[in-house]
DOMAR-219960 format. One line per 2 residues: number of its first residue (from 1); their letters; for each residue x, y, z negated of C-alpha. Coordinates in pm, 1 decimal. Layout:
DOMAR-219960
NUM = A = X,Y,Z ~ ...;
***
This chain:
DOMAR-219960
1 = MA = 0.5,1.7,-10.2 ~ 133.3,338.4,83.0;
3 = SN = 214.8,560.4,-205.2 ~ 106.9,917.9,-232.4;
5 = SN = 472.5,1046.4,-273.4 ~ 439.5,1263.5,32.2;
7 = LR = 146.5,1446.8,-92.6 ~ 252.3,1772.0,-230.1;
9 = IT = 95.7,2067.4,-400.2 ~ 226.0,2369.8,-234.2;
11 = IE = 227.7,2715.7,-422.6 ~ 263.0,3058.2,-274.3;
13 = RN = 333.8,3296.0,-565.2 ~ 168.7,3639.8,-552.2;
15 = PS = 56.9,3651.6,-201.4 ~ 7.3,3995.7,-56.1;
17 = QS = -340.1,4168.9,-35.1 ~ -323.4,4141.0,338.7;
19 = RL = -271.5,3783.0,313.0 ~ -569.2,3740.3,75.4;
21 = AE = -776.8,3940.8,315.3 ~ -662.7,3760.3,610.6;
23 = LN = -792.8,3442.5,448.8 ~ -1130.4,3615.1,332.2;
25 = IK = -1068.8,3482.0,-9.7 ~ -1348.6,3702.7,-156.6;
27 = CW = -1591.2,3511.3,51.4 ~ -1498.1,3179.8,-122.8;
29 = PK = -1703.2,3015.6,-383.7 ~ -1562.4,3049.6,-728.3;
31 = WG = -1493.8,2787.8,-999.3 ~ -1376.1,2786.3,-1369.7;
33 = CS = -1293.6,2561.1,-1622.0 ~ -1198.1,2583.2,-1998.2;
35 = PG = -861.8,2457.1,-2140.0 ~ -824.3,2058.1,-2144.7;
37 = KY = -721.1,1764.8,-1915.6 ~ -892.7,1696.4,-1594.6;
39 = QL = -873.9,1393.8,-1385.9 ~ -919.9,1508.7,-1011.5;
41 = KF = -923.9,1337.0,-667.1 ~ -907.9,1556.8,-376.6;
43 = DA = -1125.2,1401.5,-80.2 ~ -1035.5,1705.9,151.3;
45 = EE = -757.5,1968.2,160.8 ~ -820.0,2231.4,-100.3;
47 = TC = -664.7,2579.0,-88.6 ~ -740.9,2811.4,-413.4;
49 = YL = -636.9,3130.4,-571.0 ~ -625.8,3166.2,-942.9;
51 = LK = -767.6,3473.8,-1085.5 ~ -702.3,3357.7,-1439.3;
53 = GK = -549.2,3054.5,-1612.2 ~ -236.8,2827.5,-1628.4;
55 = VK = -214.5,2472.8,-1504.7 ~ 29.1,2195.7,-1515.0;
57 = AY = -69.9,1940.9,-1232.3 ~ 64.8,1594.3,-1279.1;
59 = TK = 60.0,1358.7,-972.0 ~ -100.2,1025.2,-1043.9;
61 = GS = 161.4,756.9,-1117.7 ~ 432.2,998.9,-1171.7;
63 = SD = 578.8,1222.1,-1430.3 ~ 622.8,1494.4,-1158.3;
65 = FV = 428.7,1805.2,-1215.7 ~ 378.0,2136.5,-1068.2;
67 = EF = 282.6,2461.0,-1270.4 ~ 73.6,2732.0,-1138.7;
69 = GA = -152.3,3011.4,-1265.2 ~ -298.1,3340.4,-1229.4;
71 = GD = -191.4,3514.7,-895.4 ~ -100.6,3201.7,-728.7;
73 = LV = -234.8,3078.3,-398.7 ~ -232.8,2682.2,-425.7;
75 = TI = -270.2,2427.9,-131.8 ~ -379.4,2081.4,-257.9;
77 = PK = -346.4,1796.2,6.3 ~ -615.5,1563.4,108.1;
79 = GL = -593.5,1228.3,-82.7 ~ -410.6,1358.5,-389.6;
81 = SC = -517.9,1232.8,-738.3 ~ -388.4,1427.1,-1015.5;
83 = TW = -439.1,1537.5,-1370.0 ~ -474.2,1901.5,-1448.2;
85 = DV = -364.4,2001.3,-1794.5 ~ -518.4,2351.8,-1828.3;
87 = SI = -366.8,2558.1,-2112.2 ~ -533.2,2888.2,-2014.7;
89 = AV = -883.7,2870.7,-1878.9 ~ -892.8,2877.2,-1512.3;
91 = DK = -1118.6,3110.2,-1292.3 ~ -1048.1,3068.2,-917.9;
93 = YY = -1163.5,3105.9,-548.3 ~ -1140.4,2794.4,-366.8;
95 = KF = -1205.4,2654.3,-15.8 ~ -1210.8,2284.1,123.9;
97 = ES = -1106.5,2240.3,464.8 ~ -1394.6,2114.2,682.1;
99 = SS = -1325.9,1832.0,903.6 ~ -1361.8,2040.2,1206.6;
101 = SS = -1131.1,2355.4,1206.9 ~ -1384.1,2643.4,1226.5;
103 = SS = -1243.2,2967.6,1375.8 ~ -1268.2,3286.5,1145.8;
105 = SP = -1560.7,3269.6,884.2 ~ -1822.8,3530.3,903.3;
107 = SC = -1780.5,3830.4,683.3 ~ -1957.4,3791.6,340.7;
***
């Protein structure tokens, strides 16, 4: 069975306002959670921008983790299972990649 070692969370620290505008982030849905540990499985690629919070994400079956928080733009690959260890409550915008790559989204 193939391992998930090639699945990596990527983090863009403090993206510019023009980058956020280009992504149309303010149109994305919002999600939040309180501190705690969460087992998550991503069935689609997710891009999220954290407004608040601090997270250590541990890849399933590994002691590797990445840390991200407020002001970070994070991309989580499809098929990744991980545990989020949330030390500061999270508030984020998020978007799942749809199977068909749509052109620019309508303004909200």
